[in-house]
Chimera marker file (.cmm) of the C-alpha trace (Angstrom):
<marker_set name="trace">
<marker id="1" x="-10.158" y="43.490" z="-52.609" r="1" g="1" b="0" radius="0.5"/>
<marker id="2" x="-6.641" y="42.427" z="-53.465" r="1" g="1" b="0" radius="0.5"/>
<marker id="3" x="-4.451" y="44.307" z="-51.002" r="1" g="1" b="0" radius="0.5"/>
<marker id="4" x="-1.231" y="43.018" z="-52.544" r="1" g="1" b="0" radius="0.5"/>
<marker id="5" x="-1.940" y="44.745" z="-55.880" r="1" g="1" b="0" radius="0.5"/>
<marker id="6" x="-0.549" y="48.085" z="-54.631" r="1" g="1" b="0" radius="0.5"/>
<marker id="7" x="-2.322" y="50.008" z="-57.380" r="1" g="1" b="0" radius="0.5"/>
<marker id="8" x="-5.328" y="52.314" z="-57.073" r="1" g="1" b="0" radius="0.5"/>
<marker id="9" x="-6.658" y="51.265" z="-60.492" r="1" g="1" b="0" radius="0.5"/>
<marker id="10" x="-7.008" y="47.687" z="-59.289" r="1" g="1" b="0" radius="0.5"/>
<marker id="11" x="-8.898" y="48.857" z="-56.212" r="1" g="1" b="0" radius="0.5"/>
<marker id="12" x="-11.349" y="50.974" z="-58.207" r="1" g="1" b="0" radius="0.5"/>
<marker id="13" x="-11.958" y="48.108" z="-60.647" r="1" g="1" b="0" radius="0.5"/>
<marker id="14" x="-12.797" y="45.757" z="-57.787" r="1" g="1" b="0" radius="0.5"/>
<marker id="15" x="-15.105" y="48.394" z="-56.333" r="1" g="1" b="0" radius="0.5"/>
<marker id="16" x="-16.931" y="48.875" z="-59.663" r="1" g="1" b="0" radius="0.5"/>
<marker id="17" x="-17.345" y="45.118" z="-60.056" r="1" g="1" b="0" radius="0.5"/>
<marker id="18" x="-18.772" y="44.800" z="-56.535" r="1" g="1" b="0" radius="0.5"/>
<marker id="19" x="-21.187" y="47.692" z="-57.110" r="1" g="1" b="0" radius="0.5"/>
<marker id="20" x="-22.278" y="46.234" z="-60.443" r="1" g="1" b="0" radius="0.5"/>
<marker id="21" x="-23.001" y="42.850" z="-58.898" r="1" g="1" b="0" radius="0.5"/>
<marker id="22" x="-24.927" y="44.377" z="-56.005" r="1" g="1" b="0" radius="0.5"/>
<marker id="23" x="-27.051" y="46.636" z="-58.224" r="1" g="1" b="0" radius="0.5"/>
<marker id="24" x="-27.896" y="43.791" z="-60.610" r="1" g="1" b="0" radius="0.5"/>
<marker id="25" x="-28.998" y="41.541" z="-57.768" r="1" g="1" b="0" radius="0.5"/>
<marker id="26" x="-31.062" y="44.354" z="-56.219" r="1" g="1" b="0" radius="0.5"/>
<marker id="27" x="-32.885" y="44.906" z="-59.523" r="1" g="1" b="0" radius="0.5"/>
<marker id="28" x="-33.306" y="41.207" z="-60.371" r="1" g="1" b="0" radius="0.5"/>
<marker id="29" x="-36.557" y="40.601" z="-58.429" r="1" g="1" b="0" radius="0.5"/>
<marker id="30" x="-38.391" y="43.305" z="-60.362" r="1" g="1" b="0" radius="0.5"/>
<marker id="31" x="-36.680" y="43.291" z="-63.761" r="1" g="1" b="0" radius="0.5"/>
<marker id="32" x="-34.874" y="39.940" z="-63.972" r="1" g="1" b="0" radius="0.5"/>
<marker id="33" x="-37.483" y="38.363" z="-66.245" r="1" g="1" b="0" radius="0.5"/>
<marker id="34" x="-37.150" y="41.078" z="-68.879" r="1" g="1" b="0" radius="0.5"/>
<marker id="35" x="-35.502" y="40.170" z="-72.170" r="1" g="1" b="0" radius="0.5"/>
<marker id="36" x="-31.767" y="40.866" z="-72.156" r="1" g="1" b="0" radius="0.5"/>
<marker id="37" x="-31.528" y="41.679" z="-68.454" r="1" g="1" b="0" radius="0.5"/>
<marker id="38" x="-28.409" y="39.610" z="-67.781" r="1" g="1" b="0" radius="0.5"/>
<marker id="39" x="-26.782" y="40.602" z="-71.062" r="1" g="1" b="0" radius="0.5"/>
<marker id="40" x="-27.307" y="44.353" z="-70.781" r="1" g="1" b="0" radius="0.5"/>
<marker id="41" x="-27.248" y="45.196" z="-67.098" r="1" g="1" b="0" radius="0.5"/>
<marker id="42" x="-23.467" y="45.042" z="-66.516" r="1" g="1" b="0" radius="0.5"/>
<marker id="43" x="-22.854" y="47.645" z="-69.227" r="1" g="1" b="0" radius="0.5"/>
<marker id="44" x="-25.754" y="49.811" z="-68.046" r="1" g="1" b="0" radius="0.5"/>
<marker id="45" x="-24.522" y="49.822" z="-64.453" r="1" g="1" b="0" radius="0.5"/>
<marker id="46" x="-20.969" y="50.585" z="-65.600" r="1" g="1" b="0" radius="0.5"/>
<marker id="47" x="-22.280" y="53.532" z="-67.608" r="1" g="1" b="0" radius="0.5"/>
<marker id="48" x="-24.216" y="54.819" z="-64.585" r="1" g="1" b="0" radius="0.5"/>
<marker id="49" x="-21.125" y="54.529" z="-62.371" r="1" g="1" b="0" radius="0.5"/>
<marker id="50" x="-19.040" y="56.492" z="-64.882" r="1" g="1" b="0" radius="0.5"/>
<marker id="51" x="-21.777" y="59.110" z="-65.285" r="1" g="1" b="0" radius="0.5"/>
<marker id="52" x="-22.059" y="59.678" z="-61.533" r="1" g="1" b="0" radius="0.5"/>
<marker id="53" x="-18.271" y="59.776" z="-61.252" r="1" g="1" b="0" radius="0.5"/>
<marker id="54" x="-18.018" y="62.455" z="-63.913" r="1" g="1" b="0" radius="0.5"/>
<marker id="55" x="-19.822" y="64.951" z="-61.693" r="1" g="1" b="0" radius="0.5"/>
<marker id="56" x="-17.131" y="64.935" z="-59.007" r="1" g="1" b="0" radius="0.5"/>
<link id1="1" id2="2" r="1" g="1" b="0" radius="0.2"/>
<link id1="2" id2="3" r="1" g="1" b="0" radius="0.2"/>
<link id1="3" id2="4" r="1" g="1" b="0" radius="0.2"/>
<link id1="4" id2="5" r="1" g="1" b="0" radius="0.2"/>
<link id1="5" id2="6" r="1" g="1" b="0" radius="0.2"/>
<link id1="6" id2="7" r="1" g="1" b="0" radius="0.2"/>
<link id1="7" id2="8" r="1" g="1" b="0" radius="0.2"/>
<link id1="8" id2="9" r="1" g="1" b="0" radius="0.2"/>
<link id1="9" id2="10" r="1" g="1" b="0" radius="0.2"/>
<link id1="10" id2="11" r="1" g="1" b="0" radius="0.2"/>
<link id1="11" id2="12" r="1" g="1" b="0" radius="0.2"/>
<link id1="12" id2="13" r="1" g="1" b="0" radius="0.2"/>
<link id1="13" id2="14" r="1" g="1" b="0" radius="0.2"/>
<link id1="14" id2="15" r="1" g="1" b="0" radius="0.2"/>
<link id1="15" id2="16" r="1" g="1" b="0" radius="0.2"/>
<link id1="16" id2="17" r="1" g="1" b="0" radius="0.2"/>
<link id1="17" id2="18" r="1" g="1" b="0" radius="0.2"/>
<link id1="18" id2="19" r="1" g="1" b="0" radius="0.2"/>
<link id1="19" id2="20" r="1" g="1" b="0" radius="0.2"/>
<link id1="20" id2="21" r="1" g="1" b="0" radius="0.2"/>
<link id1="21" id2="22" r="1" g="1" b="0" radius="0.2"/>
<link id1="22" id2="23" r="1" g="1" b="0" radius="0.2"/>
<link id1="23" id2="24" r="1" g="1" b="0" radius="0.2"/>
<link id1="24" id2="25" r="1" g="1" b="0" radius="0.2"/>
<link id1="25" id2="26" r="1" g="1" b="0" radius="0.2"/>
<link id1="26" id2="27" r="1" g="1" b="0" radius="0.2"/>
<link id1="27" id2="28" r="1" g="1" b="0" radius="0.2"/>
<link id1="28" id2="29" r="1" g="1" b="0" radius="0.2"/>
<link id1="29" id2="30" r="1" g="1" b="0" radius="0.2"/>
<link id1="30" id2="31" r="1" g="1" b="0" radius="0.2"/>
<link id1="31" id2="32" r="1" g="1" b="0" radius="0.2"/>
<link id1="32" id2="33" r="1" g="1" b="0" radius="0.2"/>
<link id1="33" id2="34" r="1" g="1" b="0" radius="0.2"/>
<link id1="34" id2="35" r="1" g="1" b="0" radius="0.2"/>
<link id1="35" id2="36" r="1" g="1" b="0" radius="0.2"/>
<link id1="36" id2="37" r="1" g="1" b="0" radius="0.2"/>
<link id1="37" id2="38" r="1" g="1" b="0" radius="0.2"/>
<link id1="38" id2="39" r="1" g="1" b="0" radius="0.2"/>
<link id1="39" id2="40" r="1" g="1" b="0" radius="0.2"/>
<link id1="40" id2="41" r="1" g="1" b="0" radius="0.2"/>
<link id1="41" id2="42" r="1" g="1" b="0" radius="0.2"/>
<link id1="42" id2="43" r="1" g="1" b="0" radius="0.2"/>
<link id1="43" id2="44" r="1" g="1" b="0" radius="0.2"/>
<link id1="44" id2="45" r="1" g="1" b="0" radius="0.2"/>
<link id1="45" id2="46" r="1" g="1" b="0" radius="0.2"/>
<link id1="46" id2="47" r="1" g="1" b="0" radius="0.2"/>
<link id1="47" id2="48" r="1" g="1" b="0" radius="0.2"/>
<link id1="48" id2="49" r="1" g="1" b="0" radius="0.2"/>
<link id1="49" id2="50" r="1" g="1" b="0" radius="0.2"/>
<link id1="50" id2="51" r="1" g="1" b="0" radius="0.2"/>
<link id1="51" id2="52" r="1" g="1" b="0" radius="0.2"/>
<link id1="52" id2="53" r="1" g="1" b="0" radius="0.2"/>
<link id1="53" id2="54" r="1" g="1" b="0" radius="0.2"/>
<link id1="54" id2="55" r="1" g="1" b="0" radius="0.2"/>
<link id1="55" id2="56" r="1" g="1" b="0" radius="0.2"/>
</marker_set>
């Protein structure tokens, strides 16, 4: 996290990117061989993050 950014939007972006990376790597052992995994997973995780966030 870039603490010199002094902007909450930068912090939430870094958090979303870290979550996306962690989720993709957690799912890779089971689903990583499926067609389009690497191409589609970042957008799918981003959509899930936004969906969960919309309930708060």
